[in-house]
Phi, psi and omega in degrees: 000143181213134176250122175245151180224127177249103183293338179297321182250357180057048181236135174243148177227122177261103181269118180272329176201161179292143177285121179247358181208176176297145178240157173254129179264120177265127177274104184277317179203183178294346183238008182210134172232147178235131177266124181241143172279165178304332180273005178092358178293136178275123177270321183191166180232124179258129179247118176268150188056046191297320184297328177289324182281328188263336189281152172289130187296335180276315187259349183062028178242158171267127178250120178253122184237134174271108184292338179285321183257342183082358179281149179219162177227147181244131179237129179283133178245026183283000000 
């Protein structure tokens, strides 16, 4: 799994697996698209206006936490 963020366009993409075939993009809302394989497998989730959706409202950062270890990392989305 990989999360990418492009601040130029304010778009984030959560890639769950590599695309090995054509995907169908489902438009879920004005701020979210989901890429599906023909068998219904989710390849990725695209977030438009990503910094607003991903950031912690107090610090304006993305906090990624491993619930198994309790370790976390902070990424600035400014």
